[in-house]
SEKOL-55653 format. One record per residue (C-alpha): residue number from 1; residue in three letters; chain; x, y, z. Coordinates in steps of 0.5 Angstrom, whole numbers, padded with zeros to 4 digits. Last residue first. Layout:
REM SEKOL-55653
+------+------+-------+-------+-------+-------+
| resi | resn | chain |    xx |    yy |    zz |
+------+------+-------+-------+-------+-------+
|  NUM |  Ala |     A |     X |     Y |     Z |
...
+------+------+-------+-------+-------+-------+
//
This chain:
REM SEKOL-55653
+------+------+-------+-------+-------+-------+
| resi | resn | chain |    xx |    yy |    zz |
+------+------+-------+-------+-------+-------+
|  291 |  Trp |     A |  0006 |  0008 | -0078 |
|  290 |  Ile |     A |  0011 |  0011 | -0083 |
|  289 |  Leu |     A |  0019 |  0010 | -0083 |
|  288 |  Arg |     A |  0020 |  0010 | -0091 |
|  287 |  Pro |     A |  0021 |  0004 | -0096 |
|  286 |  Leu |     A |  0020 | -0002 | -0091 |
|  285 |  Ala |     A |  0024 | -0008 | -0088 |
|  284 |  Ala |     A |  0023 | -0013 | -0083 |
|  283 |  Val |     A |  0027 | -0017 | -0078 |
|  282 |  Pro |     A |  0034 | -0015 | -0081 |
|  281 |  Ser |     A |  0038 | -0021 | -0083 |
|  280 |  Leu |     A |  0045 | -0019 | -0085 |
|  279 |  Gly |     A |  0050 | -0023 | -0088 |
|  278 |  Tyr |     A |  0053 | -0017 | -0093 |
|  277 |  Lys |     A |  0051 | -0020 | -0099 |
|  276 |  Arg |     A |  0045 | -0023 | -0096 |
|  275 |  Cys |     A |  0042 | -0016 | -0094 |
|  274 |  Leu |     A |  0043 | -0014 | -0102 |
|  273 |  Ala |     A |  0040 | -0021 | -0104 |
|  272 |  Asn |     A |  0034 | -0020 | -0099 |
|  271 |  Val |     A |  0032 | -0013 | -0102 |
|  270 |  Leu |     A |  0033 | -0014 | -0109 |
|  269 |  Ala |     A |  0028 | -0020 | -0108 |
|  268 |  Pro |     A |  0023 | -0015 | -0105 |
|  267 |  Asp |     A |  0024 | -0010 | -0110 |
|  266 |  Pro |     A |  0023 | -0003 | -0107 |
|  265 |  Gln |     A |  0017 |  0001 | -0108 |
|  264 |  Glu |     A |  0018 |  0008 | -0105 |
|  263 |  Pro |     A |  0025 |  0009 | -0107 |
|  262 |  Ser |     A |  0023 |  0007 | -0114 |
|  261 |  Ser |     A |  0027 |  0004 | -0120 |
|  260 |  Gly |     A |  0029 | -0002 | -0116 |
|  259 |  Leu |     A |  0033 | -0004 | -0110 |
|  258 |  Glu |     A |  0040 | -0002 | -0111 |
|  257 |  Pro |     A |  0039 |  0006 | -0112 |
|  256 |  Ala |     A |  0035 |  0006 | -0105 |
|  255 |  Ser |     A |  0041 |  0003 | -0101 |
|  254 |  Leu |     A |  0042 |  0010 | -0098 |
|  253 |  Gly |     A |  0035 |  0012 | -0096 |
|  252 |  Gly |     A |  0029 |  0008 | -0099 |
|  251 |  Thr |     A |  0030 |  0002 | -0096 |
|  250 |  Val |     A |  0029 |  0003 | -0088 |
|  249 |  Phe |     A |  0032 | -0003 | -0085 |
|  248 |  Leu |     A |  0029 | -0005 | -0078 |
|  247 |  Ala |     A |  0034 | -0008 | -0074 |
|  246 |  Asp |     A |  0033 | -0013 | -0068 |
|  245 |  Leu |     A |  0039 | -0012 | -0063 |
|  244 |  Gly |     A |  0044 | -0018 | -0061 |
|  243 |  Gln |     A |  0050 | -0012 | -0061 |
|  242 |  Glu |     A |  0053 | -0015 | -0067 |
|  241 |  Ser |     A |  0046 | -0015 | -0071 |
|  240 |  Ala |     A |  0045 | -0007 | -0068 |
|  239 |  Gly |     A |  0051 | -0005 | -0071 |
|  238 |  Lys |     A |  0050 | -0009 | -0078 |
|  237 |  Val |     A |  0043 | -0006 | -0079 |
|  236 |  Asp |     A |  0045 |  0001 | -0077 |
|  235 |  Thr |     A |  0052 |  0002 | -0080 |
|  234 |  Leu |     A |  0053 | -0003 | -0086 |
|  233 |  Leu |     A |  0046 | -0003 | -0088 |
|  232 |  Gly |     A |  0045 |  0004 | -0087 |
|  231 |  Asp |     A |  0038 |  0006 | -0087 |
|  230 |  Gly |     A |  0036 |  0005 | -0080 |
|  229 |  Ile |     A |  0032 |  0003 | -0074 |
|  228 |  Ala |     A |  0034 | -0001 | -0068 |
|  227 |  Leu |     A |  0029 | -0004 | -0065 |
|  226 |  Ile |     A |  0029 | -0006 | -0057 |
|  225 |  Arg |     A |  0025 | -0011 | -0053 |
|  224 |  Ala |     A |  0030 | -0016 | -0054 |
|  223 |  Pro |     A |  0035 | -0012 | -0051 |
|  222 |  Asp |     A |  0031 | -0011 | -0044 |
|  221 |  Val |     A |  0030 | -0004 | -0042 |
|  220 |  Pro |     A |  0032 | -0002 | -0035 |
|  219 |  Gln |     A |  0028 |  0002 | -0032 |
|  218 |  Gln |     A |  0026 |  0010 | -0032 |
|  217 |  Ala |     A |  0025 |  0009 | -0039 |
|  216 |  Leu |     A |  0029 |  0015 | -0041 |
|  215 |  Gln |     A |  0035 |  0013 | -0036 |
|  214 |  Ala |     A |  0034 |  0006 | -0038 |
|  213 |  Leu |     A |  0035 |  0008 | -0046 |
|  212 |  Arg |     A |  0041 |  0013 | -0044 |
|  211 |  Thr |     A |  0044 |  0007 | -0041 |
|  210 |  Lys |     A |  0043 |  0002 | -0047 |
|  209 |  Ala |     A |  0045 |  0008 | -0052 |
|  208 |  Val |     A |  0052 |  0009 | -0048 |
|  207 |  Glu |     A |  0053 |  0001 | -0049 |
|  206 |  Tyr |     A |  0051 |  0002 | -0056 |
|  205 |  Ile |     A |  0056 |  0008 | -0058 |
|  204 |  Pro |     A |  0062 |  0003 | -0055 |
|  203 |  Gly |     A |  0060 | -0002 | -0060 |
|  202 |  His |     A |  0062 |  0000 | -0067 |
|  201 |  Pro |     A |  0057 |  0000 | -0072 |
|  200 |  Lys |     A |  0055 |  0006 | -0071 |
|  199 |  Gly |     A |  0059 |  0012 | -0067 |
|  198 |  Phe |     A |  0066 |  0014 | -0065 |
|  197 |  Tyr |     A |  0072 |  0011 | -0069 |
|  196 |  Ile |     A |  0079 |  0011 | -0067 |
|  195 |  Ala |     A |  0083 |  0011 | -0074 |
|  194 |  Arg |     A |  0090 |  0008 | -0074 |
|  193 |  Gly |     A |  0094 |  0010 | -0080 |
|  192 |  Gly |     A |  0098 |  0005 | -0085 |
|  191 |  Leu |     A |  0095 |  0008 | -0092 |
|  190 |  Lys |     A |  0089 |  0003 | -0092 |
|  189 |  Glu |     A |  0087 |  0006 | -0085 |
|  188 |  Tyr |     A |  0087 |  0013 | -0087 |
|  187 |  Leu |     A |  0083 |  0011 | -0093 |
|  186 |  Gln |     A |  0078 |  0008 | -0088 |
|  185 |  Ala |     A |  0078 |  0015 | -0084 |
|  184 |  Leu |     A |  0076 |  0019 | -0091 |
|  183 |  Ala |     A |  0070 |  0015 | -0092 |
|  182 |  Gly |     A |  0068 |  0015 | -0085 |
|  181 |  Ala |     A |  0068 |  0022 | -0085 |
|  180 |  Cys |     A |  0063 |  0023 | -0089 |
|  179 |  Tyr |     A |  0062 |  0023 | -0097 |
|  178 |  Ile |     A |  0056 |  0027 | -0100 |
|  177 |  Arg |     A |  0051 |  0024 | -0104 |
|  176 |  Lys |     A |  0046 |  0029 | -0108 |
|  175 |  His |     A |  0038 |  0029 | -0108 |
|  174 |  Gly |     A |  0037 |  0033 | -0102 |
|  173 |  Arg |     A |  0044 |  0031 | -0098 |
|  172 |  Glu |     A |  0044 |  0024 | -0098 |
|  171 |  Val |     A |  0050 |  0021 | -0094 |
|  170 |  Met |     A |  0056 |  0017 | -0095 |
|  169 |  Ile |     A |  0061 |  0013 | -0091 |
|  168 |  Asp |     A |  0058 |  0014 | -0084 |
|  167 |  Pro |     A |  0063 |  0013 | -0078 |
|  166 |  Asn |     A |  0062 |  0020 | -0076 |
|  165 |  Ala |     A |  0067 |  0023 | -0071 |
|  164 |  Cys |     A |  0073 |  0019 | -0073 |
|  163 |  Val |     A |  0079 |  0020 | -0069 |
|  162 |  Leu |     A |  0086 |  0019 | -0073 |
|  161 |  Pro |     A |  0092 |  0017 | -0069 |
|  160 |  Leu |     A |  0099 |  0020 | -0072 |
|  159 |  Lys |     A |  0104 |  0015 | -0074 |
|  158 |  Arg |     A |  0108 |  0020 | -0077 |
|  157 |  Ala |     A |  0108 |  0016 | -0084 |
|  156 |  Ala |     A |  0100 |  0017 | -0083 |
|  155 |  Ile |     A |  0101 |  0024 | -0083 |
|  154 |  Lys |     A |  0105 |  0024 | -0090 |
|  153 |  Glu |     A |  0100 |  0019 | -0093 |
|  152 |  Phe |     A |  0094 |  0023 | -0091 |
|  151 |  Ser |     A |  0096 |  0029 | -0094 |
|  150 |  Ser |     A |  0097 |  0026 | -0101 |
|  149 |  Arg |     A |  0091 |  0022 | -0100 |
|  148 |  Tyr |     A |  0086 |  0027 | -0098 |
|  147 |  Asp |     A |  0083 |  0029 | -0105 |
|  146 |  Glu |     A |  0082 |  0022 | -0106 |
|  145 |  Pro |     A |  0077 |  0021 | -0100 |
|  144 |  Gly |     A |  0072 |  0026 | -0103 |
|  143 |  Glu |     A |  0071 |  0033 | -0104 |
|  142 |  Ala |     A |  0066 |  0037 | -0107 |
|  141 |  Glu |     A |  0060 |  0038 | -0103 |
|  140 |  Asp |     A |  0063 |  0036 | -0097 |
|  139 |  Asn |     A |  0068 |  0042 | -0097 |
|  138 |  Phe |     A |  0073 |  0041 | -0091 |
|  137 |  Pro |     A |  0071 |  0033 | -0092 |
|  136 |  Gly |     A |  0068 |  0030 | -0085 |
|  135 |  Val |     A |  0068 |  0030 | -0078 |
|  134 |  Ile |     A |  0076 |  0029 | -0077 |
|  133 |  Leu |     A |  0080 |  0030 | -0071 |
|  132 |  Val |     A |  0088 |  0028 | -0072 |
|  131 |  Phe |     A |  0093 |  0027 | -0067 |
|  130 |  Glu |     A |  0099 |  0030 | -0064 |
|  129 |  Ala |     A |  0099 |  0036 | -0069 |
|  128 |  Glu |     A |  0105 |  0041 | -0070 |
|  127 |  Glu |     A |  0106 |  0038 | -0077 |
|  126 |  Pro |     A |  0099 |  0037 | -0078 |
|  125 |  Glu |     A |  0097 |  0045 | -0077 |
|  124 |  Thr |     A |  0094 |  0047 | -0071 |
|  123 |  Met |     A |  0087 |  0047 | -0067 |
|  122 |  Asp |     A |  0088 |  0047 | -0059 |
|  121 |  Leu |     A |  0084 |  0043 | -0055 |
|  120 |  Asp |     A |  0081 |  0044 | -0048 |
|  119 |  Leu |     A |  0074 |  0043 | -0050 |
|  118 |  Gly |     A |  0069 |  0048 | -0049 |
|  117 |  Lys |     A |  0067 |  0048 | -0056 |
|  116 |  Leu |     A |  0070 |  0043 | -0060 |
|  115 |  Leu |     A |  0064 |  0040 | -0063 |
|  114 |  Val |     A |  0062 |  0047 | -0065 |
|  113 |  His |     A |  0067 |  0047 | -0070 |
|  112 |  Asp |     A |  0062 |  0043 | -0074 |
|  111 |  Arg |     A |  0060 |  0049 | -0078 |
|  110 |  Ser |     A |  0067 |  0050 | -0080 |
|  109 |  Pro |     A |  0067 |  0044 | -0085 |
|  108 |  Gly |     A |  0072 |  0038 | -0083 |
|  107 |  Ile |     A |  0079 |  0036 | -0082 |
|  106 |  Tyr |     A |  0082 |  0039 | -0075 |
|  105 |  Tyr |     A |  0089 |  0038 | -0073 |
|  104 |  Cys |     A |  0089 |  0037 | -0066 |
|  103 |  Arg |     A |  0094 |  0039 | -0060 |
|  102 |  Arg |     A |  0092 |  0037 | -0054 |
|  101 |  Gly |     A |  0094 |  0030 | -0053 |
|  100 |  Leu |     A |  0092 |  0024 | -0054 |
|   99 |  Pro |     A |  0088 |  0022 | -0048 |
|   98 |  Leu |     A |  0086 |  0029 | -0047 |
|   97 |  Thr |     A |  0080 |  0027 | -0042 |
|   96 |  Ser |     A |  0075 |  0031 | -0046 |
|   95 |  Leu |     A |  0077 |  0028 | -0052 |
|   94 |  Phe |     A |  0073 |  0022 | -0050 |
|   93 |  Glu |     A |  0067 |  0025 | -0048 |
|   92 |  Arg |     A |  0067 |  0030 | -0054 |
|   91 |  Thr |     A |  0067 |  0024 | -0059 |
|   90 |  Ala |     A |  0061 |  0020 | -0055 |
|   89 |  Asp |     A |  0057 |  0026 | -0056 |
|   88 |  Gly |     A |  0059 |  0027 | -0063 |
|   87 |  Ser |     A |  0057 |  0020 | -0064 |
|   86 |  Thr |     A |  0050 |  0023 | -0063 |
|   85 |  Leu |     A |  0045 |  0021 | -0057 |
|   84 |  Ile |     A |  0038 |  0024 | -0058 |
|   83 |  Gly |     A |  0033 |  0024 | -0053 |
|   82 |  Asp |     A |  0025 |  0022 | -0052 |
|   81 |  Tyr |     A |  0023 |  0023 | -0059 |
|   80 |  Ala |     A |  0017 |  0025 | -0064 |
|   79 |  Ser |     A |  0014 |  0029 | -0059 |
|   78 |  Ala |     A |  0020 |  0034 | -0060 |
|   77 |  Gly |     A |  0018 |  0036 | -0067 |
|   76 |  Ile |     A |  0020 |  0034 | -0073 |
|   75 |  Gly |     A |  0018 |  0040 | -0078 |
|   74 |  Met |     A |  0025 |  0041 | -0081 |
|   73 |  Gln |     A |  0026 |  0047 | -0077 |
|   72 |  Ala |     A |  0024 |  0043 | -0071 |
|   71 |  Phe |     A |  0029 |  0038 | -0073 |
|   70 |  Met |     A |  0035 |  0044 | -0074 |
|   69 |  Gln |     A |  0033 |  0046 | -0067 |
|   68 |  Pro |     A |  0033 |  0040 | -0064 |
|   67 |  Leu |     A |  0040 |  0038 | -0066 |
|   66 |  Val |     A |  0045 |  0043 | -0063 |
|   65 |  Asp |     A |  0044 |  0039 | -0056 |
|   64 |  Ser |     A |  0046 |  0033 | -0059 |
|   63 |  Pro |     A |  0053 |  0035 | -0060 |
|   62 |  Arg |     A |  0056 |  0035 | -0067 |
|   61 |  Pro |     A |  0059 |  0029 | -0071 |
|   60 |  Ala |     A |  0052 |  0026 | -0073 |
|   59 |  Asn |     A |  0053 |  0019 | -0073 |
|   58 |  Ser |     A |  0046 |  0019 | -0070 |
|   57 |  Leu |     A |  0042 |  0015 | -0065 |
|   56 |  Leu |     A |  0035 |  0018 | -0064 |
|   55 |  Leu |     A |  0032 |  0015 | -0057 |
|   54 |  Val |     A |  0025 |  0013 | -0057 |
|   53 |  Thr |     A |  0021 |  0010 | -0051 |
|   52 |  Gly |     A |  0015 |  0007 | -0052 |
|   51 |  Gly |     A |  0008 |  0008 | -0048 |
|   50 |  Gln |     A |  0003 |  0007 | -0054 |
|   49 |  Ala |     A |  0004 |  0015 | -0055 |
|   48 |  Arg |     A |  0011 |  0014 | -0056 |
|   47 |  Phe |     A |  0010 |  0009 | -0062 |
|   46 |  Lys |     A |  0005 |  0014 | -0064 |
|   45 |  Ser |     A |  0010 |  0020 | -0064 |
|   44 |  Leu |     A |  0015 |  0016 | -0068 |
|   43 |  Ala |     A |  0010 |  0015 | -0073 |
|   42 |  Ser |     A |  0007 |  0022 | -0073 |
|   41 |  Glu |     A |  0014 |  0025 | -0074 |
|   40 |  Val |     A |  0016 |  0020 | -0079 |
|   39 |  Gly |     A |  0010 |  0021 | -0084 |
|   38 |  Pro |     A |  0013 |  0025 | -0089 |
|   37 |  Tyr |     A |  0021 |  0025 | -0090 |
|   36 |  Ala |     A |  0024 |  0031 | -0086 |
|   35 |  Glu |     A |  0027 |  0036 | -0091 |
|   34 |  Gln |     A |  0034 |  0039 | -0092 |
|   33 |  Gly |     A |  0039 |  0033 | -0090 |
|   32 |  Asn |     A |  0035 |  0028 | -0092 |
|   31 |  His |     A |  0031 |  0027 | -0086 |
|   30 |  Leu |     A |  0028 |  0022 | -0081 |
|   29 |  Val |     A |  0031 |  0016 | -0084 |
|   28 |  Gly |     A |  0036 |  0018 | -0088 |
|   27 |  Trp |     A |  0040 |  0022 | -0083 |
|   26 |  Val |     A |  0037 |  0020 | -0076 |
|   25 |  Asp |     A |  0037 |  0013 | -0074 |
|   24 |  Cys |     A |  0033 |  0011 | -0069 |
|   23 |  Leu |     A |  0034 |  0007 | -0063 |
|   22 |  Leu |     A |  0027 |  0005 | -0061 |
|   21 |  Ala |     A |  0024 |  0002 | -0055 |
|   20 |  Asp |     A |  0019 | -0002 | -0052 |
|   19 |  Tyr |     A |  0018 | -0007 | -0057 |
|   18 |  Arg |     A |  0014 | -0013 | -0060 |
|   17 |  Thr |     A |  0008 | -0008 | -0060 |
|   16 |  Ala |     A |  0011 | -0004 | -0066 |
|   15 |  Leu |     A |  0011 | -0010 | -0071 |
|   14 |  Ala |     A |  0006 | -0008 | -0076 |
|   13 |  Ser |     A |  0005 | -0001 | -0073 |
|   12 |  Leu |     A |  0012 |  0001 | -0076 |
|   11 |  Gly |     A |  0009 |  0001 | -0083 |
|   10 |  Pro |     A |  0007 | -0003 | -0089 |
|    9 |  Ile |     A |  0012 | -0009 | -0088 |
|    8 |  Leu |     A |  0017 | -0012 | -0093 |
|    7 |  Pro |     A |  0019 | -0019 | -0090 |
|    6 |  Ile |     A |  0026 | -0021 | -0090 |
|    5 |  Asn |     A |  0026 | -0028 | -0093 |
|    4 |  Lys |     A |  0029 | -0034 | -0089 |
|    3 |  Glu |     A |  0034 | -0038 | -0092 |
|    2 |  Thr |     A |  0032 | -0045 | -0094 |
|    1 |  Met |     A |  0037 | -0050 | -0091 |
+------+------+-------+-------+-------+-------+
//
């Protein structure tokens, strides 16, 4: 049986009429951590102008209410989306019931302490902690998983559960790649520890997203009319596939180096080969999210 080729489309308009709602990734699709990609605000605004609903679905380990200001500074206005849902939101909801205790060993940059704001948790050292909360490396500009191997071996031996507020492995910040919490959580599991993930590709975030879409659209949205958009094959595309949702693969993000000499002109054969490597079949691919 011949495998179906994944079409490369010029823009979202090529298939927009097939969908009533978008679950759109943020980092790698809307921006690179420093600036917005050209055309993304226009593309999403035009989809909404046609009656579509846009929910930004991000693995950011922050509450969603802190993101609009950051988007505005990058030139992404409120006309581009109806709502935002982050892995930080889901993590906060989980931790608010104190299911693992109150004493938390926090791993991540200080800028993400906002994740804990208003929660009845005490940040402590690993020797006194009841669980670990990881949002990323302490210094994500310089550190990776191996910098945590020694401390993780000790923590895993104590059987402390680790809550991962960002399942991403890597993202691009400008022209540099940085490790995310997901990469550290994977190492923790390899060392025998237990990790609890919030965000894509894990199922719970999609159930929340479908409920949120229905609220924003003021009516239930047929899953067959929802399109997930993302640059992460193993987060955005895999997560959508496992939930029975169509996915649009943005090739100019994380996978760009594997798909040809230019992020703006991916090699169709390489796009198809990479998706098949992971057993994934997005409905289409495009270099950047434009209309």
